[in-house]
LOPALO-604097 format. One line per field, with one value per atom (N, C-alpha, C): chain; y, z, x; residue number from 1; atom name; residue in one letter. Coordinates in steps of 0.001 Angstrom, whole numbers, plus 500000, padded with zeros to 6 digits. Layout:
c = A;... .
y = Y;... .
z = Z;... .
x = X;... .
k = NUM;... .
a = CA;... .
r = A;... .
This chain:
c = A;A;A;A;A;A;A;A;A;A;A;A;A;A;A;A;A;A;A;A;A;A;A;A;A;A;A;A;A;A;A;A;A;A;A;A;A;A;A;A;A;A;A;A;A;A;A;A;A;A;A;A;A;A;A;A;A;A;A;A;A;A;A;A;A;A;A;A;A;A;A;A;A;A;A;A;A;A;A;A;A;A;A;A;A;A;A;A;A;A;A;A;A;A;A;A;A;A;A;A;A;A;A;A;A;A;A;A;A;A;A;A;A;A;A;A;A;A;A;A;A;A;A;A;A;A;A;A;A;A;A;A;A;A;A;A;A;A;A;A;A;A;A;A;A;A;A;A;A;A;A;A;A;A;A;A;A;A;A;A;A;A;A;A;A;A;A;A;A;A;A;A;A;A;A;A;A;A;A;A;A;A;A;A;A;A;A;A;A;A;A;A;A;A;A;A;A;A;A;A;A;A;A;A;A;A;A;A;A;A;A;A;A;A;A;A;A;A;A;A;A;A;A;A;A;A;A;A;A;A;A;A;A;A;A;A;A;A;A;A;A;A;A;A;A;A;A;A;A;A;A;A;A;A;A;A;A;A;A;A;A;A;A;A;A;A;A;A;A;A;A;A;A;A;A;A;A;A;A;A;A;A;A;A;A;A;A;A;A;A;A;A;A;A;A;A;A;A;A;A;A;A;A;A;A;A;A;A;A;A;A;A;A;A;A;A;A;A;A;A;A;A;A;A;A;A;A;A;A;A;A;A;A;A;A;A;A;A;A;A;A;A;A;A;A;A;A;A;A;A;A;A;A;A;A;A;A;A;A;A;A;A;A;A;A;A;A;A;A;A;A;A;A;A;A;A;A;A;A;A;A;A;A;A;A;A;A;A;A;A;A;A;A;A;A;A;A;A;A;A;A;A;A;A;A;A;A;A;A;A;A;A;A;A;A;A;A;A;A;A;A;A;A;A;A;A;A;A;A;A;A;A;A;A;A;A;A;A;A;A;A;A;A;A;A;A;A;A;A;A;A;A;A;A;A;A;A;A;A;A;A;A;A;A;A;A;A;A;A;A;A;A;A;A;A;A;A;A;A;A;A;A;A;A;A;A;A;A;A;A;A;A;A;A;A;A;A;A;A;A;A;A;A;A;A;A;A;A;A;A;A;A;A;A;A;A;A;A;A;A;A;A;A;A;A;A;A;A;A;A;A;A;A;A;A;A;A;A;A;A;A;A;A;A;A;A;A;A;A;A;A;A;A;A;A;A;A;A;A;A;A;A;A;A;A;A;A;A;A;A;A;A;A;A;A;A;A;A;A;A;A;A;A;A;A;A;A;A;A;A;A;A;A;A;A;A;A;A;A;A;A;A;A .
y = 175504;175155;174546;173500;172853;173056;173554;173689;172492;172137;171001;171454;170861;171179;169894;169853;168730;169131;168371;168675;167991;168778;168218;168959;169423;170235;169459;168209;167450;167127;166736;166461;165076;164212;162847;162109;162296;161734;160210;159589;158119;157552;158288;157830;158046;159166;159479;160194;160443;161155;161996;163066;163941;163215;163005;162198;162807;164114;164763;164416;164098;163832;162351;161479;160043;159600;158696;158129;157334;157521;156869;155558;155184;153921;154059;155292;155488;156567;156865;157888;159272;159430;160709;160615;161748;161786;161736;161534;161552;162830;163976;165256;165388;165049;165108;164241;163047;162113;162649;163178;163680;164897;165791;166948;166463;165529;164974;164289;163561;162865;163850;164911;165896;166605;166959;167614;166683;165448;164485;164207;164309;164072;165249;166344;167472;168632;168623;169740;170887;172060;173162;173846;174038;174718;173883;173608;172755;173550;173465;174095;173008;173087;172188;173006;172598;173323;172648;173396;172868;173401;172727;173172;172727;171583;171028;170702;171079;170809;171507;172647;173334;173751;174196;174672;173568;172371;171246;170883;170896;170558;171612;172874;173952;173830;173486;173298;172155;171069;169932;170304;171015;171392;172292;173192;174089;173311;172359;171579;170645;170221;169305;170046;171374;172143;171796;171668;171218;172205;171673;172503;172726;173401;173661;174909;175583;176665;176045;176558;176091;177202;176864;177838;177204;178037;177538;177764;176735;176864;177158;178357;178761;178131;177535;176859;175485;174593;173296;172419;172673;171845;172130;173116;173378;172349;171502;170437;170580;169506;169423;170484;170821;171844;173179;173481;174742;174792;173651;173592;173709;173078;173191;174650;175401;176804;177643;177322;178005;177746;176508;176176;176941;177051;177822;179285;179833;181221;181394;180399;180481;180411;179811;179676;180738;181680;182625;183602;183695;184605;183958;182705;181977;181798;181761;181545;180057;179511;178073;177639;176435;175753;174868;174469;173599;173373;172679;172344;170857;170247;168825;168673;167899;167788;166374;166287;164980;165136;164312;164350;163763;164220;163766;162301;161733;160329;159345;159827;158934;159140;158857;159169;158242;157125;156136;156272;157282;157501;157758;157286;157352;158575;159055;160155;159829;158563;158161;158355;158106;158331;159812;160662;162114;162490;162012;162321;161845;160618;160025;160746;161073;161741;163148;163869;165224;165188;164267;164176;163826;162888;162506;163666;164392;165560;166625;166902;167903;167477;166246;165747;165808;165489;165428;166779;167706;168987;168876;167860;167618;168590;168865;169744;169090;167759;167006;165703;165299;163998;163320;161989;161230;159796;159090;157688;156789;155683;154725;153318;152413;151016;150231;149011;148145;147852;147845;147564;148799;149921;151133;152098;151755;152641;153818;155017;156224;156545;157181;157503;158931;159168;160479;160338;161419;162804;163076;164169;164691;166037;166237;167504;168266;169530;170425;171512;171693;172778;174125;175144;176475;176978;176592;177098;176604;175639;175155;175802;176618;177201;178017;178755;179556;178662;177536;176599;175997;175691;175166;176186;177440;178482;178675;178377;178569;177323;176224;174964;174996;174178;174038;173321;173942;173340;171993;171838;170585;169446;169771;168756;168552;169610;169523;169564;169212;169230;168234;167274;166316;167009;168174;168917;169277;169702;170080;168835;167798;166549;165990;165991;165473;166319;167631;168518;168281;167734;167497;166006;165163;163720;163179;163751;163249;163678;164623;165162;164703;164001;163617;162629;162828;161874;160907;159647;158595;157959;158047;157527;156123;155080;153702;153524;152960;152829;151642;150544;149345;148929;149795;149405;150312;151048;151913;151876;150943;150806;152072;152799;154007;155102;155057;156076;155853;154686;154320;153994;153768;153323;154476;155053;156097;155474;156163;155651;156487;155949;156693;156206;154934;154336;153669;153369;152635;151300;150636;149368;149581;150655;150988;151229;151953;152309;151064;150163;148950;148079;148034;147197;147733;149046;149623;150097;150635;151142;150055;149200;148156;147275;146988;146102;146775;148083;148792;148812;148493;148606;147481 .
z = 632185;633601;634012;634797;635340;636848;637356;638793;639345;640577;641212;642290;642325;643345;644067;645362;646200;646931;646724;647324;648689;649748;651106;652052;651531;652346;652933;652531;652951;654430;654876;656303;656719;655766;656059;656947;656670;657555;657565;656419;656384;657036;656959;657594;659100;659507;660932;661438;660573;660916;659706;659933;658852;657950;656706;655815;655587;655495;655228;656279;657498;658601;658872;658094;658309;657906;658652;658240;656951;656037;654727;654630;655702;655682;655456;655139;654913;655823;656905;657832;657545;656431;656079;656145;656331;656267;654802;654601;653238;652511;653193;652541;652232;653186;652936;651745;651725;650662;649296;649204;647922;647455;648372;647990;647439;648126;647649;646306;646117;644854;643696;643894;642832;642514;643546;643324;642565;643010;642351;640927;640692;639361;638416;638892;638013;638086;639049;639193;639908;639288;639798;641026;641068;642198;642670;643978;644541;645551;645415;646347;647005;648316;649038;649546;649170;649578;650807;651899;653178;653483;654392;654812;656234;656384;657712;658385;659649;660454;659885;659225;658553;659518;660699;661642;662008;662269;662604;661431;660233;659056;658836;659023;658864;659877;661125;662147;661768;661301;660876;659698;658722;657542;657915;658848;659281;659958;660799;661502;660549;659477;658514;657415;657383;656324;654950;654844;653610;652468;651327;650165;649306;649899;649183;649773;648946;649451;650075;651230;651870;651784;651250;651165;651737;652174;652799;651908;651802;651252;652446;652503;653659;653651;652525;652430;651798;652451;651837;651577;652279;652088;650756;650008;648679;647658;648054;647159;646664;646020;645600;644570;643683;642676;643335;644435;645124;645601;646022;646442;645249;644143;642931;642516;642606;642213;643161;644440;645397;645017;644609;644172;642923;641964;640754;641087;642013;642431;643017;643790;644422;643411;642248;641201;640116;640295;639221;638914;639805;639552;638708;638314;637564;636105;635178;633752;633460;633849;633760;632370;631998;630822;631228;632498;632975;634468;635012;636435;636597;637468;637763;639095;639097;640272;640842;642173;642822;644217;644575;645930;646939;648182;649208;649555;649144;649497;648487;647612;646733;646996;648217;648586;647964;647369;646888;645408;644737;643343;643259;642194;642107;641329;641618;640839;639353;639024;637622;636913;637605;637023;636737;637663;637442;636176;636070;634907;633618;633628;632406;631947;632875;632504;631974;632639;632183;630830;630664;629391;628244;628484;627438;627102;628120;627915;627092;627436;626678;625227;625016;623658;622802;623392;622629;622485;623400;623377;623715;624480;624821;625897;625947;627002;628379;628397;629652;629456;630473;630446;631793;631766;632997;632746;633804;633628;633494;632758;632613;632672;633343;633421;632248;632102;631023;631129;632372;632553;632332;631942;631632;632783;633975;635122;635013;635296;635263;636659;636701;637981;638047;638904;639096;638983;638632;638544;637257;637286;636080;635773;634523;634101;633256;633609;632832;632203;630905;630232;630687;630642;631100;630379;629129;628369;628910;629826;630433;631782;632270;633601;633658;632595;632586;632677;631980;632043;633437;634069;635435;636380;636199;637076;636860;635659;635338;635619;635965;636154;637404;637391;638526;639665;640827;641960;642346;642145;642509;641590;640364;639397;639486;639720;639861;638537;638585;637388;636338;636748;635788;634642;634935;633895;632751;633094;632076;631411;632194;631639;630605;630931;629996;628730;628873;627714;626733;627224;626371;626269;626467;626521;625267;624112;622858;622669;623499;623349;624443;625443;626591;626178;626708;626508;627682;627423;628430;628306;629364;629366;629956;629157;629669;630811;631914;633093;633907;633847;634587;635630;635874;636812;638041;638321;639496;640127;641032;641700;642461;642928;643712;642961;641627;640832;640771;641224;641092;642422;643475;644753;645738;645884;646885;648247;649275;650642;651375;651486;652047;653419;653738;654970;655737;657028;657786;657127;656505;655833;654635;653867;652753;653279;654382;654953;655359;656045;656490;655306;654298;653126;652330;652123;651243;651992;653175;653931;654818;655375;656269;655656;654367;653711;653503;653663;653489;654762;655868;657147;657317 .
x = 111143;111184;109853;109910;108721;108707;107593;107428;106688;106979;106316;105352;104173;103174;102782;103048;102638;101365;100309;099012;098918;098993;099041;098107;096968;096066;094895;094714;093540;093501;092325;092128;092615;092946;093412;092428;091132;090111;090123;090358;090375;091622;092726;093962;093914;093304;093241;094470;095452;096678;097080;097806;098223;099210;098851;099687;101060;101127;102414;103460;103008;103925;104148;103517;103695;105105;105719;107016;106857;107786;107662;108429;109129;109851;111343;111801;113240;113826;113114;113585;113043;112329;111730;110210;109572;108116;107678;106364;105828;106242;106068;106357;107842;108698;110140;110532;109995;110366;109939;108725;108245;109031;109354;110177;111512;112139;113401;113265;112164;111925;111794;111022;110842;112152;112884;114183;115139;115218;116098;115645;114340;113794;113937;114540;114829;113865;112940;112003;112714;112726;113527;112969;111677;111041;109868;109816;108774;107962;106643;105716;104879;104733;103841;102665;101463;100261;099676;099617;099149;097758;097076;095753;095491;094851;094614;095947;096062;097263;098498;098294;099399;100504;100160;101177;102161;101647;102529;103433;102872;103673;104750;104409;105388;106515;106171;107207;108139;107570;108385;109281;108721;109490;110660;110429;111505;112621;112266;113292;114036;113357;113970;114731;114620;115274;114734;113434;112802;113048;113495;113821;112590;111594;110350;109700;108921;108086;106843;106450;105223;104187;103019;101931;100680;099759;098536;097329;096512;095173;094264;093728;092924;091533;091159;089858;090026;090762;091077;089859;088764;087577;086873;087350;086785;087267;088205;088630;090059;090518;091916;092286;091346;091651;091960;091291;091569;093021;093553;094953;095890;095513;096327;096443;095344;095366;096214;096186;097071;098533;098833;100184;100589;099678;099970;100236;099457;099683;101084;101516;102837;103973;103691;104712;104593;103664;103350;104472;105458;106578;107674;107475;108504;108089;109059;108761;108575;107435;107212;106756;107185;106638;105460;105452;104396;104508;103512;103503;103248;104014;103914;103196;102118;101255;101329;101488;101454;100845;099869;099311;100302;100200;101129;100925;099771;099516;100109;101003;101779;103273;103731;105114;106151;105710;106665;107004;106426;106782;108293;108927;110392;110864;112079;112652;112737;113001;113091;111757;110658;109334;109127;109525;109426;110190;111420;112253;111588;111074;110518;109254;108380;107131;107422;108305;108637;109340;110274;110993;110053;109139;108186;107258;106818;105955;106664;107907;108667;108834;109166;109415;108156;107009;105762;105080;105375;104685;103212;102856;101449;100972;099664;099152;099168;099028;098997;099759;100504;101173;100983;100872;100681;101140;101568;101941;100721;100880;099800;100376;099662;100084;099510;100015;099550;098056;097536;096115;095241;095853;095106;094932;095413;095262;096217;095717;096534;097066;098231;098834;099331;100297;100920;102435;103102;102620;101865;101099;100452;101087;101481;102066;101056;100832;099981;100839;100705;101411;100854;101696;101303;100059;099888;098737;097400;097429;096195;095895;096802;096606;095307;095007;093780;092548;092579;091451;091318;092440;092390;091764;092121;091570;090072;089608;088190;087344;087972;087252;086372;085358;084445;085171;085241;085943;085340;084043;083378;083792;084165;084604;086107;086834;088283;089009;090293;091130;090656;089818;089273;088535;087966;087256;088200;089398;090390;090957;091187;091692;090714;089430;088420;088354;088495;088410;089543;090650;091823;092149;091137;091378;092052;091744;092326;093767;094236;095590;096540;096022;096848;097929;099107;100199;100225;099890;100002;101376;102158;103524;103519;103788;103771;104772;104294;105141;104655;105397;105008;106043;107033;108091;108145;107065;107046;105656;105456;104165;103798;104827;104582;103878;103895;103210;101708;101254;099845;099166;099946;099381;099300;098094;097937;097652;098084;097975;096938;095727;094609;094177;094440;093929;095065;094853;095873;096228;095255;095539;096460;096235;097129;098533;098605;099901;100685;100037;100730;101131;100296;100587;101778;101824;102849;104092;103908;105055;105646;104795;105270;106320;106184;107159;108511;108574;109835;110670;110009;110711;111707 .
k = 1;1;1;2;2;2;3;3;3;4;4;4;5;5;5;6;6;6;7;7;7;8;8;8;9;9;9;10;10;10;11;11;11;12;12;12;13;13;13;14;14;14;15;15;15;16;16;16;17;17;17;18;18;18;19;19;19;20;20;20;21;21;21;22;22;22;23;23;23;24;24;24;25;25;25;26;26;26;27;27;27;28;28;28;29;29;29;30;30;30;31;31;31;32;32;32;33;33;33;34;34;34;35;35;35;36;36;36;37;37;37;38;38;38;39;39;39;40;40;40;41;41;41;42;42;42;43;43;43;44;44;44;45;45;45;46;46;46;47;47;47;48;48;48;49;49;49;50;50;50;51;51;51;52;52;52;53;53;53;54;54;54;55;55;55;56;56;56;57;57;57;58;58;58;59;59;59;60;60;60;61;61;61;62;62;62;63;63;63;64;64;64;65;65;65;66;66;66;67;67;67;68;68;68;69;69;69;70;70;70;71;71;71;72;72;72;73;73;73;74;74;74;75;75;75;76;76;76;77;77;77;78;78;78;79;79;79;80;80;80;81;81;81;82;82;82;83;83;83;84;84;84;85;85;85;86;86;86;87;87;87;88;88;88;89;89;89;90;90;90;91;91;91;92;92;92;93;93;93;94;94;94;95;95;95;96;96;96;97;97;97;98;98;98;99;99;99;100;100;100;101;101;101;102;102;102;103;103;103;104;104;104;105;105;105;106;106;106;107;107;107;108;108;108;109;109;109;110;110;110;111;111;111;112;112;112;113;113;113;114;114;114;115;115;115;116;116;116;117;117;117;118;118;118;119;119;119;120;120;120;121;121;121;122;122;122;123;123;123;124;124;124;125;125;125;126;126;126;127;127;127;128;128;128;129;129;129;130;130;130;131;131;131;132;132;132;133;133;133;134;134;134;135;135;135;136;136;136;137;137;137;138;138;138;139;139;139;140;140;140;141;141;141;142;142;142;143;143;143;144;144;144;145;145;145;146;146;146;147;147;147;148;148;148;149;149;149;150;150;150;151;151;151;152;152;152;153;153;153;154;154;154;155;155;155;156;156;156;157;157;157;158;158;158;159;159;159;160;160;160;161;161;161;162;162;162;163;163;163;164;164;164;165;165;165;166;166;166;167;167;167;168;168;168;169;169;169;170;170;170;171;171;171;172;172;172;173;173;173;174;174;174;175;175;175;176;176;176;177;177;177;178;178;178;179;179;179;180;180;180;181;181;181;182;182;182;183;183;183;184;184;184;185;185;185;186;186;186;187;187;187;188;188;188;189;189;189;190;190;190;191;191;191;192;192;192;193;193;193;194;194;194;195;195;195;196;196;196;197;197;197;198;198;198;199;199;199;200;200;200;201;201;201 .
a = N;CA;C;N;CA;C;N;CA;C;N;CA;C;N;CA;C;N;CA;C;N;CA;C;N;CA;C;N;CA;C;N;CA;C;N;CA;C;N;CA;C;N;CA;C;N;CA;C;N;CA;C;N;CA;C;N;CA;C;N;CA;C;N;CA;C;N;CA;C;N;CA;C;N;CA;C;N;CA;C;N;CA;C;N;CA;C;N;CA;C;N;CA;C;N;CA;C;N;CA;C;N;CA;C;N;CA;C;N;CA;C;N;CA;C;N;CA;C;N;CA;C;N;CA;C;N;CA;C;N;CA;C;N;CA;C;N;CA;C;N;CA;C;N;CA;C;N;CA;C;N;CA;C;N;CA;C;N;CA;C;N;CA;C;N;CA;C;N;CA;C;N;CA;C;N;CA;C;N;CA;C;N;CA;C;N;CA;C;N;CA;C;N;CA;C;N;CA;C;N;CA;C;N;CA;C;N;CA;C;N;CA;C;N;CA;C;N;CA;C;N;CA;C;N;CA;C;N;CA;C;N;CA;C;N;CA;C;N;CA;C;N;CA;C;N;CA;C;N;CA;C;N;CA;C;N;CA;C;N;CA;C;N;CA;C;N;CA;C;N;CA;C;N;CA;C;N;CA;C;N;CA;C;N;CA;C;N;CA;C;N;CA;C;N;CA;C;N;CA;C;N;CA;C;N;CA;C;N;CA;C;N;CA;C;N;CA;C;N;CA;C;N;CA;C;N;CA;C;N;CA;C;N;CA;C;N;CA;C;N;CA;C;N;CA;C;N;CA;C;N;CA;C;N;CA;C;N;CA;C;N;CA;C;N;CA;C;N;CA;C;N;CA;C;N;CA;C;N;CA;C;N;CA;C;N;CA;C;N;CA;C;N;CA;C;N;CA;C;N;CA;C;N;CA;C;N;CA;C;N;CA;C;N;CA;C;N;CA;C;N;CA;C;N;CA;C;N;CA;C;N;CA;C;N;CA;C;N;CA;C;N;CA;C;N;CA;C;N;CA;C;N;CA;C;N;CA;C;N;CA;C;N;CA;C;N;CA;C;N;CA;C;N;CA;C;N;CA;C;N;CA;C;N;CA;C;N;CA;C;N;CA;C;N;CA;C;N;CA;C;N;CA;C;N;CA;C;N;CA;C;N;CA;C;N;CA;C;N;CA;C;N;CA;C;N;CA;C;N;CA;C;N;CA;C;N;CA;C;N;CA;C;N;CA;C;N;CA;C;N;CA;C;N;CA;C;N;CA;C;N;CA;C;N;CA;C;N;CA;C;N;CA;C;N;CA;C;N;CA;C;N;CA;C;N;CA;C;N;CA;C;N;CA;C;N;CA;C;N;CA;C;N;CA;C;N;CA;C;N;CA;C;N;CA;C;N;CA;C;N;CA;C;N;CA;C;N;CA;C;N;CA;C;N;CA;C;N;CA;C;N;CA;C;N;CA;C;N;CA;C;N;CA;C;N;CA;C;N;CA;C;N;CA;C;N;CA;C;N;CA;C;N;CA;C;N;CA;C;N;CA;C;N;CA;C;N;CA;C;N;CA;C;N;CA;C;N;CA;C;N;CA;C .
r = M;M;M;V;V;V;G;G;G;G;G;G;I;I;I;I;I;I;L;L;L;A;A;A;A;A;A;G;G;G;A;A;A;S;S;S;S;S;S;R;R;R;M;M;M;G;G;G;R;R;R;T;T;T;K;K;K;A;A;A;L;L;L;L;L;L;P;P;P;S;S;S;G;G;G;D;D;D;G;G;G;R;R;R;T;T;T;F;F;F;L;L;L;E;E;E;R;R;R;L;L;L;V;V;V;G;G;G;T;T;T;L;L;L;R;R;R;E;E;E;G;G;G;G;G;G;V;V;V;G;G;G;E;E;E;V;V;V;V;V;V;A;A;A;V;V;V;L;L;L;G;G;G;H;H;H;D;D;D;A;A;A;S;S;S;R;R;R;V;V;V;E;E;E;E;E;E;H;H;H;A;A;A;A;A;A;S;S;S;A;A;A;G;G;G;L;L;L;A;A;A;A;A;A;R;R;R;L;L;L;V;V;V;R;R;R;N;N;N;L;L;L;S;S;S;P;P;P;D;D;D;R;R;R;G;G;G;Q;Q;Q;L;L;L;S;S;S;S;S;S;L;L;L;L;L;L;V;V;V;G;G;G;L;L;L;D;D;D;A;A;A;L;L;L;S;S;S;D;D;D;L;L;L;P;P;P;L;L;L;D;D;D;G;G;G;A;A;A;L;L;L;I;I;I;V;V;V;P;P;P;V;V;V;D;D;D;L;L;L;P;P;P;L;L;L;V;V;V;S;S;S;P;P;P;R;R;R;T;T;T;I;I;I;E;E;E;R;R;R;V;V;V;V;V;V;A;A;A;A;A;A;W;W;W;R;R;R;S;S;S;A;A;A;G;G;G;A;A;A;P;P;P;I;I;I;A;A;A;R;R;R;P;P;P;V;V;V;R;R;R;E;E;E;D;D;D;G;G;G;R;R;R;H;H;H;G;G;G;H;H;H;P;P;P;V;V;V;V;V;V;F;F;F;A;A;A;T;T;T;R;R;R;L;L;L;F;F;F;R;R;R;E;E;E;L;L;L;R;R;R;A;A;A;A;A;A;D;D;D;L;L;L;A;A;A;V;V;V;G;G;G;A;A;A;R;R;R;Q;Q;Q;V;V;V;V;V;V;R;R;R;A;A;A;H;H;H;S;S;S;S;S;S;E;E;E;I;I;I;L;L;L;D;D;D;V;V;V;P;P;P;L;L;L;D;D;D;D;D;D;D;D;D;E;E;E;G;G;G;A;A;A;F;F;F;E;E;E;D;D;D;I;I;I;D;D;D;T;T;T;P;P;P;A;A;A;D;D;D;Y;Y;Y;E;E;E;R;R;R;L;L;L;I;I;I;G;G;G;R;R;R;L;L;L;R;R;R .
């Protein structure tokens, strides 16, 4: 079983608005769309880690009937790894083979990408899997095998999950993916939003 963790605790300072609540262009918010994408992609249990503006996001999720567990990172300013660890804690009651991680600012990743990355990871038995473009750029989601959870918990919060990724760089499975721009384009600023979401309207 693979659990999904959506990282949505950031302050969205460059965007100026809570990213989880932004319209994604198809009638759903970023968070709604990502939960649906992970579910459609075969992820059995999805956790969304909230932080800044958590109350508003929780109210929205309740009204939308969101099919995900919502948990709070009480100290989101400690960085993204702190939210990942909160997500792992929320999934600790499940017999997981791994965890699939995606930030809320990549709402356009496709369900097919989720399926392909997870399937390739399972087939290879790699500790980490992630999509990669022909130009060498890495994207999301990133899958971490359960055997790395202890290393993630021990990593320096200031460095983040990159510490674990670097330690296993020779073992990472890069899954070639050139047909899903949404796996590589994060939406951090109003200009990003208009460029990527505006064309969907």
